[in-house]
C-alpha positions in Angstrom: 120.4 51.1 68.0 121.4 47.2 66.2 122.5 47.2 63.0 119.9 46.1 59.9 120.0 44.0 57.1 121.0 46.2 55.1 123.6 47.8 57.0 125.1 45.0 57.2 125.3 43.7 53.3 126.4 47.4 52.8 129.4 46.4 55.0 129.6 42.7 53.1 129.7 44.4 50.1 133.3 46.3 51.2 135.1 43.1 51.4 137.1 42.5 48.2 137.5 39.4 46.5 140.8 38.1 46.1 139.9 38.1 41.5 137.3 41.0 42.3 133.7 41.6 43.3 132.3 41.3 46.9 131.3 38.0 48.7 127.6 40.0 47.9 127.8 40.0 44.8 129.4 36.9 44.2 125.8 35.8 45.6 128.0 33.3 48.2 126.2 35.2 51.6 123.6 32.7 52.8 121.6 32.1 56.4 122.0 36.3 57.0 120.4 37.1 60.5 120.3 40.0 62.7 119.0 39.2 66.1 119.9 42.4 68.3 123.5 42.9 68.6 124.1 40.0 67.3 124.9 39.3 63.3 125.7 35.6 61.8 126.0 34.3 58.4 127.0 31.9 56.1 129.7 32.2 53.5 129.0 29.3 50.7 132.0 28.0 48.2 131.4 25.8 45.3 134.1 23.5 46.9 136.3 22.5 49.6 138.9 24.3 47.8 137.3 27.4 47.4 136.6 27.3 50.8 139.5 27.3 52.4 140.6 30.1 50.0 138.2 31.9 51.5 139.3 32.1 54.9 141.2 35.3 55.0 137.8 36.4 53.8 136.1 35.4 56.1 137.9 36.7 58.7 137.8 40.1 57.1 134.0 40.0 56.5 133.4 39.5 60.3 136.0 42.5 61.3 133.6 44.8 58.8 130.3 43.4 60.2 131.9 44.1 64.0 133.1 47.2 63.1 129.0 48.3 63.0 127.2 51.1 65.8 125.3 48.5 67.3 126.9 44.6 66.7 128.6 42.6 69.8 128.7 39.4 68.1 129.6 38.2 64.7 129.4 34.6 63.7 130.9 33.7 60.0 131.0 30.2 59.0 132.7 29.1 55.8 130.9 26.0 53.8 131.2 24.3 50.6 128.0 24.3 48.1 129.8 20.4 45.9 132.1 18.2 47.1 136.3 18.2 46.4 137.2 17.5 42.9 137.7 13.8 42.4 141.5 13.2 42.1 142.9 12.7 38.4 144.0 9.2 37.9 147.2 7.7 37.3 149.1 7.4 33.7 147.6 4.1 32.7 145.2 3.1 35.7 141.5 3.2 34.8 139.6 5.7 37.1 138.1 4.6 40.3 134.3 3.5 39.5 132.0 5.5 41.5 129.3 3.7 43.7 125.2 4.8 42.2 123.8 7.5 43.4 120.7 7.6 44.8 118.6 10.7 43.2 118.2 13.6 45.2 114.9 13.4 47.3 113.3 17.1 46.9 111.9 17.9 50.1 107.4 17.8 50.1 105.8 20.3 48.5 104.7 22.6 51.3 100.7 23.3 50.6 99.1 26.1 52.1 95.3 27.1 52.2 94.4 23.4 53.1 92.0 22.9 56.0 92.4 24.0 59.6 94.1 20.7 62.2 92.2 20.2 65.5 93.5 22.6 67.8 92.9 23.1 71.7 92.8 27.1 71.9 94.2 29.3 72.8 97.7 28.4 71.9 100.6 30.1 72.7 103.6 30.7 69.1 106.4 29.1 70.3 109.3 31.6 71.0 107.1 34.3 70.6 106.2 37.1 74.1 103.6 39.0 72.8 101.3 38.8 69.7 99.3 42.3 68.7 96.6 42.7 66.2 95.9 45.4 64.3 92.7 45.9 62.5 89.7 47.8 61.9 86.0 47.5 60.5 86.9 48.3 56.7 89.6 48.8 54.6 91.3 51.8 53.3 92.1 53.1 56.9 95.7 52.2 57.0 95.9 49.3 58.6 99.0 47.6 56.9 101.0 51.1 56.7 100.2 51.2 60.8 101.5 47.8 61.6 104.5 48.0 58.7 105.9 51.2 60.0 105.4 50.4 63.7 106.9 47.0 63.4 109.7 48.5 61.6 110.2 51.6 64.4 109.8 48.7 67.3 112.7 47.1 65.5 115.2 50.3 65.5 114.0 50.6 68.8 116.0 47.2 69.6 113.2 45.2 69.9 112.6 41.4 68.1 109.4 42.0 65.6 108.3 39.7 63.4 104.8 40.9 61.1 102.5 38.3 60.1 100.1 39.4 57.1 97.1 37.8 58.2 95.0 39.3 54.9 95.1 36.5 52.8 92.7 37.4 49.7 94.7 40.9 49.9 98.3 41.0 50.8 100.3 44.3 50.7 103.3 43.9 53.6 105.3 42.1 51.0 105.4 45.2 48.7 105.1 47.5 51.8 108.2 45.7 53.1 110.5 45.5 49.8 110.6 41.5 50.0 110.5 39.0 47.3 111.0 35.2 47.2 109.3 31.9 48.5 110.1 30.9 52.0 111.9 27.5 51.6 110.8 24.6 53.8 113.0 21.8 54.5 110.7 19.1 55.5 107.1 20.4 53.9 105.9 21.7 57.0 108.5 23.6 58.8 108.3 27.3 56.7 111.7 29.8 57.0 110.5 33.1 57.0 112.1 36.4 55.0 113.5 39.1 56.3 113.5 43.2 55.7 114.2 46.1 57.2 114.9 44.2 60.5 111.4 42.5 60.7 111.0 38.6 60.6 107.9 38.4 57.5 105.4 36.3 56.8 102.7 36.6 54.2 100.5 34.4 52.1 102.0 36.5 49.3 105.3 34.7 49.6 104.0 31.5 48.3 101.3 32.3 45.6 102.1 34.3 42.3 101.2 37.5 42.8 99.1 38.1 39.6 96.5 35.6 40.9 93.5 35.9 42.8 93.5 33.5 45.7 89.9 32.3 46.1 89.2 30.3 48.9 86.6 29.6 50.6 86.5 30.2 55.0 88.0 26.9 56.4 91.5 27.1 54.3 91.9 30.5 54.8 91.6 29.5 58.3 93.9 26.8 57.3 96.1 28.6 55.9 95.9 31.0 59.1 96.7 28.6 61.6 99.9 27.3 59.0 101.0 30.9 59.1 100.9 31.0 62.9 102.1 27.8 64.3 104.8 26.3 61.3 106.6 29.8 60.7 110.5 29.5 62.1 109.4 32.9 64.1 112.7 32.3 66.5 113.0 34.5 69.5 110.7 37.7 69.2 109.5 39.8 72.0 106.7 40.7 69.4 104.6 39.3 66.8 102.3 42.1 64.6 99.6 40.8 62.9 98.3 42.8 60.2 94.4 41.6 59.9 92.0 41.9 56.6 89.3 44.2 57.0 85.9 43.5 58.6 85.0 41.1 61.5 85.4 37.4 59.4 87.3 33.9 59.6 90.6 35.0 60.3 89.6 37.4 63.0 87.3 34.8 64.1 90.0 32.3 64.4 93.0 34.4 65.3 91.0 35.3 69.1 89.8 32.0 69.3 92.2 29.9 68.5 95.8 31.8 69.6 96.6 33.4 72.8 96.6 37.5 71.8 98.0 40.4 74.2 95.5 42.8 72.6 94.0 44.4 69.8 94.7 48.0 67.9 91.9 49.5 66.0 92.8 52.1 63.7 90.3 54.7 62.2 90.0 57.9 59.9 88.2 60.3 62.0 85.0 60.7 59.9 81.9 59.2 61.0 81.5 56.7 58.1 85.0 55.0 59.5 83.7 54.9 63.4 80.6 53.1 62.5 82.9 50.2 61.1 85.6 50.5 64.3 82.9 50.0 66.3 82.1 47.0 65.1 85.2 45.9 65.4 85.5 47.1 69.0 82.1 45.1 69.5 84.0 42.2 68.0 87.0 42.1 70.1 84.6 42.7 73.2 82.5 39.5 72.4 85.9 37.4 71.6 87.6 38.5 74.8 90.7 39.8 72.9 92.0 43.5 75.0 91.7 46.9 73.0 94.9 48.1 73.6 93.8 51.6 72.3 92.8 53.2 69.1 94.8 54.9 66.5 93.3 58.1 64.8 95.4 57.5 60.7 95.0 60.3 57.7 94.4 62.9 60.8 95.9 66.2 59.2 97.4 66.9 56.2 100.3 69.6 56.6 101.0 70.8 53.1 104.7 70.9 51.9 105.1 74.0 50.0 103.6 76.4 53.2 102.6 74.5 56.0 99.0 74.8 56.0 97.1 72.3 57.8 94.2 70.9 57.0 91.5 68.1 58.7 90.2 65.9 55.1 88.9 63.3 56.9 87.9 65.2 59.9 89.6 65.3 63.2 89.4 64.1 66.9 86.6 61.6 66.1 88.8 58.4 67.5 90.1 60.9 70.5 86.6 61.2 71.0 85.7 57.6 70.6 88.5 56.4 73.2 87.4 59.0 75.6 83.7 58.1 75.6 85.2 54.3 75.6 87.7 54.7 77.7 89.9 53.4 76.3 93.1 54.7 75.5 94.5 56.9 72.5 97.9 55.9 71.1 98.2 58.8 68.4 97.5 60.6 65.4 98.8 60.0 62.4 98.8 62.3 59.6 98.5 62.3 55.6 101.8 62.0 54.3 103.2 61.8 50.9 106.1 60.4 51.8 104.6 57.9 54.3 102.6 56.6 50.4 105.4 56.7 48.7 107.6 54.5 51.1 105.1 51.9 50.6 104.9 51.8 46.9 108.2 51.2 47.1 109.2 48.9 49.9 110.8 51.6 52.4 108.8 52.1 55.6 108.9 55.8 56.5 109.3 54.2 59.4 113.2 53.2 58.5 114.3 56.4 57.9 113.9 60.5 59.2 111.8 62.9 59.7 108.4 63.9 61.3 106.4 61.0 60.5 109.1 58.4 61.5 109.5 60.7 64.4 105.5 59.7 64.9 106.2 56.4 64.7 109.3 56.4 67.1 107.2 57.5 69.9 104.3 55.3 69.2 106.8 52.3 69.4 108.5 54.1 72.9 104.8 54.0 74.2 104.3 50.5 73.1 107.7 49.4 75.1 107.3 51.6 78.1 103.7 49.9 78.4 105.2 46.3 78.3 103.5 45.8 74.9 106.5 46.1 72.4 
Protein backbone atom coordinates (compact mmCIF):
# COMPACT_ATOMS: atom_id res chain seq x y z
CA UNK A 1 0.00 0.00 0.00
CA UNK A 2 1.48 3.39 -0.96
CA UNK A 3 2.22 5.90 1.79
CA UNK A 4 -0.03 8.85 2.52
CA UNK A 5 1.04 12.48 2.73
CA UNK A 6 0.68 12.24 6.53
CA UNK A 7 3.01 9.21 6.59
CA UNK A 8 5.69 11.17 4.73
CA UNK A 9 5.37 14.21 7.01
CA UNK A 10 5.67 11.96 10.07
CA UNK A 11 8.89 10.46 8.69
CA UNK A 12 10.30 13.92 7.95
CA UNK A 13 9.51 15.10 11.48
CA UNK A 14 11.93 12.42 12.72
CA UNK A 15 14.86 14.01 10.81
CA UNK A 16 16.76 16.34 13.19
CA UNK A 17 18.16 19.74 12.26
CA UNK A 18 21.55 20.87 13.55
CA UNK A 19 20.06 23.70 15.57
CA UNK A 20 17.16 21.64 16.88
CA UNK A 21 13.72 20.92 15.48
CA UNK A 22 12.94 19.19 12.20
CA UNK A 23 12.32 20.20 8.55
CA UNK A 24 8.54 20.15 8.95
CA UNK A 25 8.32 22.26 12.11
CA UNK A 26 10.91 24.65 10.61
CA UNK A 27 8.64 25.08 7.56
CA UNK A 28 11.33 23.95 5.10
CA UNK A 29 9.26 21.40 3.16
CA UNK A 30 7.68 22.52 -0.11
CA UNK A 31 5.88 20.85 -3.05
CA UNK A 32 5.36 17.51 -1.30
CA UNK A 33 3.77 15.06 -3.74
CA UNK A 34 2.93 11.37 -3.26
CA UNK A 35 2.28 9.62 -6.56
CA UNK A 36 1.82 5.90 -6.05
CA UNK A 37 5.16 4.53 -4.84
CA UNK A 38 7.03 7.75 -5.69
CA UNK A 39 7.53 10.64 -3.24
CA UNK A 40 8.88 14.05 -4.23
CA UNK A 41 9.52 17.12 -2.09
CA UNK A 42 11.65 20.25 -1.92
CA UNK A 43 13.69 21.48 1.06
CA UNK A 44 13.77 25.27 0.79
CA UNK A 45 16.57 27.09 2.62
CA UNK A 46 16.69 30.87 3.21
CA UNK A 47 19.85 31.30 1.10
CA UNK A 48 22.40 29.24 -0.87
CA UNK A 49 24.82 28.96 2.05
CA UNK A 50 22.11 27.51 4.26
CA UNK A 51 21.12 25.17 1.44
CA UNK A 52 24.66 23.78 1.25
CA UNK A 53 24.66 23.22 5.00
CA UNK A 54 21.35 21.34 4.72
CA UNK A 55 22.63 18.72 2.28
CA UNK A 56 23.09 16.12 5.09
CA UNK A 57 19.48 16.81 6.10
CA UNK A 58 18.36 16.18 2.52
CA UNK A 59 20.20 12.84 2.49
CA UNK A 60 18.70 11.86 5.85
CA UNK A 61 15.22 12.95 4.74
CA UNK A 62 15.45 10.84 1.57
CA UNK A 63 16.54 7.85 3.62
CA UNK A 64 13.73 8.31 6.17
CA UNK A 65 11.05 8.50 3.49
CA UNK A 66 12.58 5.62 1.48
CA UNK A 67 12.23 3.43 4.58
CA UNK A 68 8.45 3.84 4.58
CA UNK A 69 6.46 0.79 3.42
CA UNK A 70 5.30 1.13 -0.16
CA UNK A 71 7.92 3.71 -1.20
CA UNK A 72 10.04 2.74 -4.22
CA UNK A 73 11.46 6.11 -5.26
CA UNK A 74 12.26 9.32 -3.37
CA UNK A 75 13.34 12.63 -4.88
CA UNK A 76 14.38 15.44 -2.51
CA UNK A 77 15.67 18.70 -3.94
CA UNK A 78 17.45 21.49 -2.07
CA UNK A 79 16.67 25.05 -3.10
CA UNK A 80 17.27 28.54 -1.72
CA UNK A 81 14.54 31.10 -1.18
CA UNK A 82 16.77 34.15 -1.49
CA UNK A 83 20.11 35.19 -3.03
CA UNK A 84 23.48 34.64 -1.42
CA UNK A 85 24.61 37.37 0.99
CA UNK A 86 26.47 40.20 -0.74
CA UNK A 87 30.26 40.25 -0.11
CA UNK A 88 31.42 42.65 2.55
CA UNK A 89 33.31 45.69 1.12
CA UNK A 90 37.05 45.96 1.76
CA UNK A 91 38.29 48.71 4.15
CA UNK A 92 38.27 52.21 2.64
CA UNK A 93 36.26 50.92 -0.31
CA UNK A 94 32.77 51.97 -1.20
CA UNK A 95 30.32 49.09 -1.45
CA UNK A 96 29.38 48.25 -5.03
CA UNK A 97 26.26 49.94 -6.23
CA UNK A 98 23.49 47.60 -7.20
CA UNK A 99 21.55 48.34 -10.37
CA UNK A 100 17.98 49.44 -9.73
CA UNK A 101 15.65 46.50 -9.38
CA UNK A 102 12.25 46.26 -10.93
CA UNK A 103 9.46 45.70 -8.41
CA UNK A 104 8.42 42.03 -8.27
CA UNK A 105 5.59 41.21 -10.61
CA UNK A 106 2.74 39.32 -9.05
CA UNK A 107 0.91 36.75 -11.15
CA UNK A 108 -2.44 37.87 -12.50
CA UNK A 109 -5.28 37.47 -10.01
CA UNK A 110 -7.20 34.24 -10.41
CA UNK A 111 -10.86 34.96 -11.05
CA UNK A 112 -13.37 32.21 -10.33
CA UNK A 113 -17.01 32.43 -11.33
CA UNK A 114 -16.71 34.23 -14.65
CA UNK A 115 -18.99 33.31 -17.53
CA UNK A 116 -18.08 30.07 -19.32
CA UNK A 117 -15.92 30.07 -22.42
CA UNK A 118 -17.20 28.53 -25.66
CA UNK A 119 -16.30 24.86 -25.64
CA UNK A 120 -16.97 22.04 -28.03
CA UNK A 121 -18.08 19.15 -25.87
CA UNK A 122 -17.85 16.68 -24.51
CA UNK A 123 -14.09 16.98 -23.91
CA UNK A 124 -11.69 14.94 -21.81
CA UNK A 125 -9.71 16.36 -18.89
CA UNK A 126 -5.98 16.06 -19.68
CA UNK A 127 -4.27 13.31 -17.69
CA UNK A 128 -7.52 11.92 -16.22
CA UNK A 129 -8.45 8.38 -17.30
CA UNK A 130 -11.98 8.22 -15.86
CA UNK A 131 -14.48 10.74 -14.50
CA UNK A 132 -17.22 9.45 -12.17
CA UNK A 133 -19.92 11.79 -10.85
CA UNK A 134 -21.77 11.06 -7.60
CA UNK A 135 -25.29 12.48 -7.44
CA UNK A 136 -28.85 12.14 -6.28
CA UNK A 137 -32.09 14.02 -6.68
CA UNK A 138 -32.00 15.62 -3.23
CA UNK A 139 -29.69 16.76 -0.48
CA UNK A 140 -28.92 15.06 2.80
CA UNK A 141 -28.56 11.52 1.48
CA UNK A 142 -24.76 11.34 1.83
CA UNK A 143 -23.32 12.20 -1.60
CA UNK A 144 -20.34 14.07 -0.15
CA UNK A 145 -19.76 11.38 2.48
CA UNK A 146 -19.72 8.71 -0.23
CA UNK A 147 -17.53 10.81 -2.54
CA UNK A 148 -14.87 11.56 0.08
CA UNK A 149 -14.69 8.06 1.52
CA UNK A 150 -14.74 6.34 -1.87
CA UNK A 151 -11.90 8.61 -3.02
CA UNK A 152 -9.85 7.82 0.11
CA UNK A 153 -10.60 4.09 -0.17
CA UNK A 154 -9.48 4.05 -3.82
CA UNK A 155 -6.30 5.93 -2.90
CA UNK A 156 -5.57 3.38 -0.16
CA UNK A 157 -5.89 0.68 -2.82
CA UNK A 158 -3.10 2.33 -4.80
CA UNK A 159 -5.12 4.35 -7.29
CA UNK A 160 -4.29 7.93 -8.31
CA UNK A 161 -7.47 9.75 -7.30
CA UNK A 162 -8.80 13.27 -7.68
CA UNK A 163 -11.85 14.68 -5.91
CA UNK A 164 -13.74 17.70 -7.23
CA UNK A 165 -16.37 19.43 -5.10
CA UNK A 166 -18.91 20.57 -7.72
CA UNK A 167 -21.37 21.81 -5.11
CA UNK A 168 -20.50 25.44 -5.80
CA UNK A 169 -23.16 26.93 -3.51
CA UNK A 170 -22.59 24.57 -0.57
CA UNK A 171 -19.06 23.14 -0.66
CA UNK A 172 -18.29 20.62 2.09
CA UNK A 173 -15.27 18.70 0.77
CA UNK A 174 -12.64 20.99 2.40
CA UNK A 175 -14.09 20.33 5.86
CA UNK A 176 -14.68 16.62 5.30
CA UNK A 177 -11.16 16.08 3.93
CA UNK A 178 -9.49 18.28 6.57
CA UNK A 179 -7.86 20.51 3.95
CA UNK A 180 -7.46 24.28 3.92
CA UNK A 181 -5.49 27.00 2.18
CA UNK A 182 -5.83 28.88 -1.08
CA UNK A 183 -4.55 27.05 -4.17
CA UNK A 184 -1.66 28.72 -5.95
CA UNK A 185 -2.00 30.10 -9.47
CA UNK A 186 1.32 31.01 -11.13
CA UNK A 187 -0.26 32.67 -14.15
CA UNK A 188 -3.82 33.58 -13.18
CA UNK A 189 -5.13 30.64 -15.23
CA UNK A 190 -3.59 27.36 -14.05
CA UNK A 191 -4.77 26.24 -10.58
CA UNK A 192 -2.59 24.05 -8.36
CA UNK A 193 -4.81 21.63 -6.40
CA UNK A 194 -4.48 20.69 -2.74
CA UNK A 195 -3.84 17.21 -1.34
CA UNK A 196 -5.16 15.28 1.65
CA UNK A 197 -5.30 11.58 2.59
CA UNK A 198 -3.58 10.66 -0.68
CA UNK A 199 -6.24 12.42 -2.78
CA UNK A 200 -5.84 15.44 -5.09
CA UNK A 201 -8.50 18.02 -4.19
CA UNK A 202 -10.28 21.04 -5.62
CA UNK A 203 -13.30 22.92 -4.27
CA UNK A 204 -14.71 26.41 -4.57
CA UNK A 205 -14.42 26.32 -0.77
CA UNK A 206 -10.64 26.79 -1.15
CA UNK A 207 -11.12 29.92 -3.27
CA UNK A 208 -13.78 31.93 -1.43
CA UNK A 209 -14.29 33.09 2.14
CA UNK A 210 -15.90 30.11 3.93
CA UNK A 211 -18.04 32.50 5.99
CA UNK A 212 -19.54 34.15 2.89
CA UNK A 213 -22.42 32.83 0.82
CA UNK A 214 -21.76 32.20 -2.89
CA UNK A 215 -24.65 34.02 -4.57
CA UNK A 216 -24.18 33.33 -8.27
CA UNK A 217 -26.43 32.93 -11.25
CA UNK A 218 -26.28 29.92 -13.55
CA UNK A 219 -23.64 31.24 -16.00
CA UNK A 220 -21.22 31.97 -13.16
CA UNK A 221 -21.77 28.48 -11.73
CA UNK A 222 -21.07 26.92 -15.11
CA UNK A 223 -17.99 29.09 -15.60
CA UNK A 224 -16.58 28.12 -12.21
CA UNK A 225 -17.17 24.45 -12.92
CA UNK A 226 -15.51 24.75 -16.32
CA UNK A 227 -12.49 26.37 -14.68
CA UNK A 228 -12.15 23.74 -11.95
CA UNK A 229 -12.42 20.91 -14.46
CA UNK A 230 -10.18 22.33 -17.16
CA UNK A 231 -7.73 24.71 -15.48
CA UNK A 232 -6.72 22.64 -12.45
CA UNK A 233 -3.34 20.90 -12.83
CA UNK A 234 -4.78 17.50 -11.92
CA UNK A 235 -1.73 15.57 -13.10
CA UNK A 236 -2.05 11.91 -14.05
CA UNK A 237 -5.15 10.40 -12.40
CA UNK A 238 -6.73 6.98 -12.67
CA UNK A 239 -10.08 8.44 -11.66
CA UNK A 240 -11.59 11.84 -10.86
CA UNK A 241 -14.62 11.67 -8.56
CA UNK A 242 -17.00 14.62 -8.81
CA UNK A 243 -19.32 15.35 -5.89
CA UNK A 244 -22.45 16.89 -7.44
CA UNK A 245 -24.84 19.35 -5.79
CA UNK A 246 -28.41 18.23 -5.06
CA UNK A 247 -30.99 18.25 -7.80
CA UNK A 248 -30.89 18.31 -11.58
CA UNK A 249 -29.70 21.81 -12.46
CA UNK A 250 -27.02 23.83 -14.22
CA UNK A 251 -23.98 22.06 -12.77
CA UNK A 252 -25.22 18.59 -13.72
CA UNK A 253 -26.17 19.80 -17.19
CA UNK A 254 -22.76 21.40 -17.77
CA UNK A 255 -20.85 18.33 -16.64
CA UNK A 256 -22.84 15.85 -18.69
CA UNK A 257 -22.85 17.94 -21.86
CA UNK A 258 -19.35 19.47 -21.78
CA UNK A 259 -17.12 16.71 -20.38
CA UNK A 260 -16.47 13.08 -21.29
CA UNK A 261 -17.85 11.28 -18.22
CA UNK A 262 -17.29 7.60 -17.54
CA UNK A 263 -20.59 7.42 -15.69
CA UNK A 264 -22.64 8.32 -12.65
CA UNK A 265 -23.27 6.76 -9.24
CA UNK A 266 -26.65 7.60 -7.69
CA UNK A 267 -26.96 7.68 -3.90
CA UNK A 268 -30.23 7.42 -1.99
CA UNK A 269 -31.52 6.53 1.43
CA UNK A 270 -34.07 3.70 1.51
CA UNK A 271 -37.27 5.62 2.19
CA UNK A 272 -39.78 6.33 -0.56
CA UNK A 273 -39.48 10.13 -0.41
CA UNK A 274 -35.74 9.91 -1.17
CA UNK A 275 -36.30 7.37 -3.94
CA UNK A 276 -38.76 9.74 -5.62
CA UNK A 277 -35.96 12.26 -6.10
CA UNK A 278 -33.37 9.60 -6.94
CA UNK A 279 -35.57 8.49 -9.84
CA UNK A 280 -35.45 12.06 -11.17
CA UNK A 281 -31.65 11.96 -11.08
CA UNK A 282 -31.70 8.64 -12.92
CA UNK A 283 -34.02 10.10 -15.54
CA UNK A 284 -31.74 13.13 -15.92
CA UNK A 285 -28.67 10.95 -16.55
CA UNK A 286 -30.63 8.87 -19.06
CA UNK A 287 -31.80 12.01 -20.88
CA UNK A 288 -28.23 13.38 -21.00
CA UNK A 289 -26.85 10.01 -22.22
CA UNK A 290 -24.65 9.56 -19.14
CA UNK A 291 -24.26 5.88 -18.15
CA UNK A 292 -25.41 5.00 -14.63
CA UNK A 293 -22.76 2.77 -13.08
CA UNK A 294 -24.96 1.74 -10.17
CA UNK A 295 -26.92 2.70 -7.07
CA UNK A 296 -25.79 2.93 -3.44
CA UNK A 297 -28.12 2.69 -0.44
CA UNK A 298 -26.83 4.99 2.30
CA UNK A 299 -28.02 5.03 5.94
CA UNK A 300 -29.31 1.52 5.34
CA UNK A 301 -29.02 0.25 8.90
CA UNK A 302 -28.08 1.48 12.37
CA UNK A 303 -26.23 -0.97 14.63
CA UNK A 304 -26.32 -0.10 18.33
CA UNK A 305 -22.71 0.07 19.59
CA UNK A 306 -23.79 -1.20 23.04
CA UNK A 307 -26.02 -4.17 22.29
CA UNK A 308 -25.51 -4.81 18.55
CA UNK A 309 -29.22 -4.43 17.76
CA UNK A 310 -29.94 -3.49 14.12
CA UNK A 311 -32.52 -0.78 13.45
CA UNK A 312 -33.68 0.34 10.01
CA UNK A 313 -34.30 4.01 10.74
CA UNK A 314 -35.04 4.95 7.14
CA UNK A 315 -36.38 1.63 5.91
CA UNK A 316 -34.26 -1.02 4.25
CA UNK A 317 -33.76 -2.47 0.81
CA UNK A 318 -35.59 0.20 -1.17
CA UNK A 319 -32.56 1.15 -3.28
CA UNK A 320 -31.69 -2.49 -4.03
CA UNK A 321 -35.26 -3.11 -5.17
CA UNK A 322 -35.13 -0.01 -7.38
CA UNK A 323 -31.85 -1.14 -8.93
CA UNK A 324 -33.32 -4.56 -9.68
CA UNK A 325 -36.44 -2.99 -11.18
CA UNK A 326 -34.35 -0.84 -13.51
CA UNK A 327 -31.76 -3.50 -14.31
CA UNK A 328 -28.93 -1.41 -12.82
CA UNK A 329 -26.05 -2.63 -10.61
CA UNK A 330 -26.61 -2.36 -6.85
CA UNK A 331 -23.20 -1.30 -5.55
CA UNK A 332 -23.79 -1.73 -1.83
CA UNK A 333 -25.50 -0.65 1.38
CA UNK A 334 -23.77 1.62 3.90
CA UNK A 335 -24.83 2.04 7.55
CA UNK A 336 -25.68 5.05 9.69
CA UNK A 337 -22.53 5.30 11.76
CA UNK A 338 -21.36 7.76 14.43
CA UNK A 339 -17.71 7.41 13.42
CA UNK A 340 -18.60 8.45 9.87
CA UNK A 341 -20.25 11.64 11.11
CA UNK A 342 -17.41 12.49 13.51
CA UNK A 343 -14.77 11.78 10.87
CA UNK A 344 -16.54 14.03 8.38
CA UNK A 345 -16.77 16.88 10.88
CA UNK A 346 -13.13 16.53 11.92
CA UNK A 347 -11.61 16.07 8.47
CA UNK A 348 -10.73 12.40 8.98
CA UNK A 349 -12.77 10.31 6.52
CA UNK A 350 -13.77 7.01 8.11
CA UNK A 351 -12.28 5.16 5.10
CA UNK A 352 -8.83 6.44 6.12
CA UNK A 353 -8.94 4.30 9.26
CA UNK A 354 -9.96 0.78 10.19
CA UNK A 355 -13.22 -0.84 11.24
CA UNK A 356 -16.39 -2.23 9.67
CA UNK A 357 -17.36 0.97 7.80
CA UNK A 358 -13.83 1.47 6.46
CA UNK A 359 -13.94 -2.14 5.29
CA UNK A 360 -17.28 -1.49 3.55
CA UNK A 361 -15.71 1.36 1.61
CA UNK A 362 -12.66 -0.77 0.81
CA UNK A 363 -14.95 -3.45 -0.65
CA UNK A 364 -16.77 -0.79 -2.67
CA UNK A 365 -13.45 0.57 -3.94
CA UNK A 366 -12.28 -2.92 -4.92
CA UNK A 367 -15.51 -3.39 -6.87
CA UNK A 368 -14.81 -0.21 -8.84
CA UNK A 369 -11.25 -1.35 -9.53
CA UNK A 370 -12.28 -4.87 -10.53
CA UNK A 371 -14.92 -3.43 -12.87
CA UNK A 372 -12.31 -1.21 -14.51
CA UNK A 373 -13.85 1.98 -13.11
CA UNK A 374 -11.31 2.93 -10.47
